[in-house]
Every structure is written in C-alpha cells, then in structure tokens.
N, C-alpha and C positions, 0 to 999 in steps of 0.2 A: 504494500500500500504506500504510494508515493505521498510525500509531505507537501501540502499546499503552501505556497509562499504567502507572505503578507504583502501589503502594498505600502511602500515607503515613498512618499512624495511622487506617486505615479509610477514607481518602478517596483517590479517583483523582487523580493528579498527574503532571505532566511536568516535566522538568528542562531543562538546556541542551545535552545531548548525547544520542546514541542508540547502541544496540548493534544491528547488523544480524545476525540469526540466519540461519545458512546450513544448508540441508538437506545433510547429509553425502553422501547418495547422488547427488543431482542437481547439487550445487554451486551451486544457485540460492538466492536469498534466500527464507527461509521466513516472515520477518516482521521488524519492527523494534520495539524496546522503548525506552522512555524511561529515562534514567539520572539519578538524583538528584544534585543539587549537594551540595557539602560542607555548606551551610546546611540543606538539606533532610534530610540524614543526621542532623545535629545535632537537628533538629526531631523526627525519629522517635525518637531516643534519649531526648530530654527527655519526649516523650509517653509512652513506655513507663515511664519512671521515675515520672512524675506519676500514672499510673493503677495502679501496682503494688499499693497497699493496697486500692484499690477492686476491682480484679480478684480479688485473693486473698479478699476478703470476699463475693464473689458467692455467692448460694445455689446449692446443688448442682443444683437443677432448672434454673436459668438456664444454667449451664455445660453441663449434659447436653442441654438442648433445643437449644442452639446447635450442639453437636457433631452431634446427630442431624440437624439441618437440613443441615449440610454433607455428611454421609453421603448423605442423600437426594438433594441437588442434584447431587452428583458422579454418582450413578446416572442421574439424569435427563439429564445432559449427557455421558453416557459416550462416545458415538461422537465427538462434537466433541473431547473431551479426548484420546481415543486417537489421533485423526488429528493432533492437535497434537504429541503425544509423538513419533509417527513422523516428522513433518515436521522437527522440530528436532533429534532425536537419531539418526535413522536406525534406530531400533528397529523390527523387523518388526511389522506391525500386529497379528498374532495375539498377540504378547507385550505390545504396548501395551494391548490390550483386557484382557488378564489383569492388567496393572498397575492399571488403573482399578478393576477388581473388588476388588483387594486394598485399595486406598485407601478404597473404600466400607466395607470391613470395619474398617479401622483407626479411622476416625471413629466407627463404631458401637461398637466395643470401648471407645473412650475415653469415649463417652457413658455406657455401662454402668458403667465403672469410676468415673466421676464421681459416679454415684448411690449406689454402695455404699461409697465411701471414707469410712467412719464412724469410723475410729480403733480403738483397742483399750483395753479396761478391764483393769487388772491389780490384783488384791488384794495388799496389802502386809503383811498380818498373817501371812505365812508365818514370820516371826520376831517375837519379842515386841516389839521396838522399833517395829514397824509396826502394832501393834494399833490398830484404829479408822481405818486409812488405806487409801485406794485411789488408784491412779493412772489418769488418762485420758491416753493417748498419741495425739496427732494429728500429722499431717504438714503442714507449712506450706511455701510456696515459698521457695527460696533467693533469689529475686529475678528480675528480667527476664533473658531468655535471648537470646543471640546464636546463631542456628542457621545453619550453613553446610552446604549440600547439594551433592552431585556431579551430574554430567551423566547417569549411566547409568540412574537411576530418577527422572526429573524430577518425578514426581507422588508415588510411594509413599514415597520417602525424605524428601521435603518433608513428607508427612503424618506421618511418624514424628518429625519435629521439632515441628510445629505442634499436632497433636492432644493429645499428652501435656501440653504446656505449658498449653494452654487448659483441659484437664481439671483441672489442679491450681490454676488461677488465676494463672498466671505469664505476663505479657506477653512477646511474642517478636518479635524482628526477624529476618527470614529473608533471608539472602543466597543466592540460587540460583546455580548454576554459570553463568558468562557464556555458555557455549555453548547452554544449554537453560533460559532464563528464562520462556518463554511459558506453559508449563503451570503453573508456580508462580503466575503472575499471574492465571490463571483461578481458581485456588484462593483467592487473595487477594480476588478479586471475590465469590466465594461466601461467604467469611467476613464480608465487609462487609455482607451481607444480614441478618446476625443482630443481636441486641440487645446484643452484647458491647461494652464501651467501645472507642471508636475506637483508642486507644493500645495495645490488647491485641495488635494485629498490624500490622506493616509488612512489606511485601515489596519489597525494594530490589535490583534488578539493577544490577550495577556491575562494572567490572574488578577483579580480585583486589587490586591494589595500593591501590585506593581504600578498601578495607575495613580497612586497617591500623589507623586510629584506634579502630575498634570493638573490636579485640582487647584493647586495654589500657584501654578506658573503664571506670571503676569502677562506673558505673551499670548495667553489664551483667555481673553477677558470675558468670554461668554461660555456658559455651560448649559447644555440642553440634556436633561436627564429624564429617562422614563424607567420606572422600576418601583421598588418598595420604599418604605419609610426612611431608608438610609439617605434618601434625597435631602432631608432636612440637615443631615450632617454635612453634606456638601455645602449647603448654604452657610452653615456655621463656620466651616473651614475657609471659605472664600467670601467673606462678607462684602468685599468691595467689587465683586464681579456681578454681572447680570446672569442670574440663574433662573432657568425655566424648569419646573418640576411637574411631571405627570405621574402621580403616585397611586393611582387606582382607587378602589372603594368597595363598598358592599351594596351595589346598586339595587334599587327597589323597582318592582313592577306592581302597579296598583290595578286591581280589577274591580271596577265599579258595577253597580247593579244593571246598568244599561249596556254592558259590554257584550260582544259576541264571544260567548264562553268557549266555543270550539276553537275559534281562531286564537284566543288568548292562551288556552291550554297548549295548543300546538307550538306557539311561539315561545312561551315561557319554558316548556319542557326542552325544546331544542337549544335555546340560547342561554339556558342555565347550565348546559352540559356539553355543548358541541365540541369544545376543545378541552375536554375534561375540566371545564370550568375555569381554565387558565386564561381569562380575558378580563381586562380591567373593568369593562362595563358589562360583563356577563351578569345575568340575573342571579341574585343571591336571596334577597328578601322578597317575598310574594305577599302583598297586603291585599286582602280580599274583603269586600263589603259583606256583612252578615247575610243579607238577603240572598246572595248567590254562592255563599261560601261552600256549602256541602256539595252542591251540584258541580261547582268548578273544581274543587279538590279531587273529586272522583274522576273527572276528565283528565286532570293534570297527572295523576298517578298512572292512569292508563296510558297516556302519551309517553311518560317517562319510561315505563316498563317496556314500551315498544321500540325504544331507541336501539340502534345497532352498536354494540360494544365489542371491541376486539382489536384486531391487527390494523394499525393505521395505514398500511399499504393496500388494504382492501377498499375498493371504491365505495362499498356499501357501509363501511364503518363510519359512524357519526361521533362516537365517543371513544377516544384512545387513552393512552396512559398519561400519567402525570410525568413531569420532567425527570423525576428520579424517585427512588424508593423513600427517601427521607420526606419528600413532599407528600407522598401518599400516606405514609405513617402519620404525619401531622394531621392531615384531613380526617383520617379514621379516628384519631385520638380526640379531635374536637367534636365529632359526631357522638362518640361514646360518652364524652364528658357531658354533653347536652342531655343525652338519654338518662344518664345517672342522676341528673338534676331534675328529671321529671318530663322531659320531652318524649314525644312518640315518634318512632321511625316508621313512616307509612310505607316506604319501599327503600331498598338499597341498604346502605350502611355497612357493606362488607368490602373487604379489600383482597385482591389477589396480586401480590407483588406490587408492581407500580400502577396497577389499575384499580380504581375505586368505582364500585357500582354506582350509577346515578341514584341519588338519594333525595328523598323528600322528608323533611322533619316538620312536625307540628308541635304546638304548645311548648316551644323552647322558652326557658326563662329569659327575661329581658336583658340580663347581664351575661348570657352565654356567649362564648367566643364566636359561635356560628351566626350570631345576631350582630354583635358589636364590632367584630374584626372582619378583615377580608379573608374569606376562606380560600379563595383561589383554587377551588376544586369543584367537583360535580355535586354540589349540595344546594338544594332549595329549601328555604325556611319559610313556612306558611304562617301568616298571622291573621286572625279574624278581627275585623274592626266594625264598629256600629254603622258608620256613615262616612261621607266624603271628608268631613271635618277631621274625624279621627284618622282617616287614611293619610291625609296630607301631614297631619301632626306626626304620624308614625314614620313617614319618609324623612322628615326633618330631624327625627330623634336619632341622629347618627353623627359620628365624628367626621364622616366623609361627606362628599357632595359632588360627585362627578357627573352622573346622568341619572335620570329616572324615566320610567315609562308609565303611561296612564292609559288603560283601556277604557275608553268612554266614547260615546257618539254624540255627546252634548257639547256644543260649541262654547257656551259660557263656562262650562267646567274646564274645558281645555285652556281657555285664557286665564281662568283662576289658577290652574296648575302652574302655568308659566309665571304668574305673578307671585305665588306663594312658595313654591318648592325651592329650597335653598341648594340648588345644584347648578352645574355649568350648562346643562342641556336637558330639555324636557321633550320626550317623544310621545306624541299622542297616537293612540291606536296601535301601538307596537311596543316591543321591549326596549329597555334602555341600551341594549347592545347595538342598536343601529348607529352607524357612523358613516357619513359621506366624507370623503377625504378632503373636500374643499371647504367644509364648514368649520367654524371655530370649535376647538375641542380642548377642554380643560375644566378643572373643577375648583372647589373652594374647600376651606378647612384642611383636613389631612389629605385631601385629594390633590393638593399641590397649588402652584401659582403659575400664571402665564397661560398662553394658548398655543396649541398647535393647529393643524389645518394649514394648507400651503400658504395662502395669503396672510393668515394670522401669524404664522411662523416667520414669514418674511418681514412683517412689521416688527416682530419681537426681536429679530436679529439686527435691526437697524435703528437709527435715530433720525429725527427730522433736522435737516440743516436748511436754514432760511437765507435766501439771497434777496436783498431789497434793492430794487432799481429806482433811481431818482431822476427827476426831470422828464417824465413821460407824460405826453398828452393823451389822456384816455377818452 
C-alpha cells in the first residue's frame, strides 16, 4: 500500500512519519498518508505568508477559473472520491456520493461569487458635509487562514474551508481530521492542477497535538474550525485572531398537531440516523405535541426499525458504523445511563463493535446526557409537550443552538418559530438536518460563533476597506 503524499504549498511531499487510516467498519487499513515534519509545517506557513499579497491581488477571473476547475474535476473523479470517503470514514456510500455532489456545488458557488464580488458604491452627499463625495467599499482578506476540519464530512466541510478562502484570495493551510485525511489530499491534488500560487494551499495531515504551533502563529490571523467543544480552547489560545467556530449541537425537531405525521416520521427516522448520527445538525431531540404524540411515536419507531444497517459499501445501507469503537462505546454508555435513570428504550440501544443500532429513547430525565449533550450517534430522544408554547420552550432549553426543524403547515406558526427559536436556522416542514451550501450556516451559544455558507464565509474571511472619492459631481 503506497503512502499518499501531503500537499506543501502546491507540491506533493513526504515527511518522516505516517498516519495509517483505518476503515471503521472492517478494521483494516484503508491507506497511509505522509505527515509533515515541524520544518515542513514551518515551510507551509512561510509560503502562505509570502504569497498573501499576490493571492489577494489575483484577478477575479483567475480565482473563478481555478475554482470552476476544481468543481469540474471533483465531478469527474466523483466515484473515486466517494469510495475514499466511505473507506476512511465508514460513511455509507449513498451518503458519500451525495457529499461529493455537494462539494461540486460548493466550488461552483465560490467561482460564481468570485466573479460578482465587485464591492459597493455609496453616495455620501446625503448630508451637506458629503457633497461631491462617494465611497467605494470593497472587501479584502484578513490574511492567511488556518482551516481545521472534522472527520464526518471529509470532503464537503474541507470544501467549505478551502473554496471561500481561495474565492477571496486568502491562502489557506488545511489540517484535516487525523482519522479521515485521504479525501482532503485528493482535493489538494486537484487544486494543485490550477494556476493559483503554490503557497495558496497546503494540506497537512498530522496528529492534533502537532498543530498547536499553528494556532498561535501570527502569520495565520484567521482560524476556521469545525468540530467539538475544543473550539473554545482555540479561541482562548489565540484571543487576538479572528476565529470562526462551528461546534455542533443537539438539534431538535418539533412535531406539531397539524403536521403530516408520515412525512415527519420518515424524515426524523432517516436524518437522526443516516450517518450513524454523526452530523452536527442531525436530529437528536424529537419534541412532539401531546395530541399526536402516540400516533407519531408509533410511526417513528416503525420507520427507525426499517432502516438499512450494515456495511457502508452496500448501496442499500443507510446507517453505518461510528468512526471508531470508542465513539460507539460512549453512545451505548449514554443510552444505558439514561435507561438506568428511568428512560424507556423503545427500539435499539444495542451495540455490535463500532455499530450502534438506531435507537429511540422516551421519558429521559431532563438532565440526561442524551438530552443535554451532543450524542453524535444514532439516538433519538422523544419528549411529549402540551402545546406549541411548551414545544418552543423545550427547543430553547439547551446549551446549543445550531438549527431546529418544525413540522407544521401553519404559516403564522412558522414565522413565530423563526422569531422565537434561539438557533442559527429554522427549517419549516422538515428536519433541522437540511442545509443548502449557499445559505448562512452557524449557531449560537455552545454551537459556536460566525457563519459558514460560501458567501457568508467569504464575508467572514475579509474586512471592509473604504475608498472615499472627493470632488465628484453626482
């Protein structure tokens, strides 16, 4: 098995150590990747710093053409990339193929945004003191970016780091999750085919502890992190940097009395479990109005038990393994802890190695981990509430606030949900797991700070610079 090189300032390189990537389902090696030395990490940072001005000054068509090339090449290599995602993460191949399609869109959207990012003209003669003056407001990069991506979307969440950075002309050093670096390295290879300066991108797989110097390096003034609660530690270590954090949550789906129960049960069952629950906005808490509670829960359990569980390489599999056995053991322990405290397990609750059976829990205590924390596993926790008031209060009774879904067909209730729910996004008529890659994406409280989504991320990586023109007859 050959060792995959990493990408150091656009050039393939090898270091003095390797990471062996393990297929979570089979337990066998999926590949090996080279790990950069401390000197090579320094070389990557120096290269990003050195080309920052050049990259920022690239014409829009150069940046857009490079991004369009990446989008096209991902599409051409779609099956190879999907198979790599499945091999290293255990994500069922049907969802891996969907992830590849989304990454194609992310780079296409970034190419489009790079072409239309023209700034804003603002006339200043709205007051007498501004007569004869006009402002041109443009956005410029804050500087090179350190992107840190998680294991659960080893292509698309990498794309959400790299594409917006290159679109605005900001060099980026990408540190993929140690468990799933191979897909990111394919993306690095594709970017290396473009005419962008070499230092515009480095993809550096490494153990987490080796990345510590990057967090405080002043030549990387921006950090974009997706992952767990360790993100707050990044902010503490680098208080003078611009830090964007997407830290997940325990997303709620509300099922109100006027909902289509069959549709709601189908969507909640699938998107609470589809990637073994390892999705930041996967359904975890299911808050059901009393009038339809019993009917809905019966349908939900039936749908959950019908899900295809097993080998992620099988196209019929909907629920695969967790990323490793430690994660599966933790999920099992949390479910058992809730049961010991009085919760009822309606289905599932068992573990076979790295695979946890899709689980539905009822009557969990309010302080149980499966309610309060992010399970990040195939576990749905059902809560009965009296009415809409109680349902919305239950959604907000959380330390997190990423997204929420509300199954209702009532328009005033939809607008009320948007007004009252303390989350970054509200999805009406569907699960909170829906995400379009162009829309703003991010949460409040423990779910993080800042927004992703291509345009929002481009704004986040830049600042407004104003040019005032004087002596103009308007």
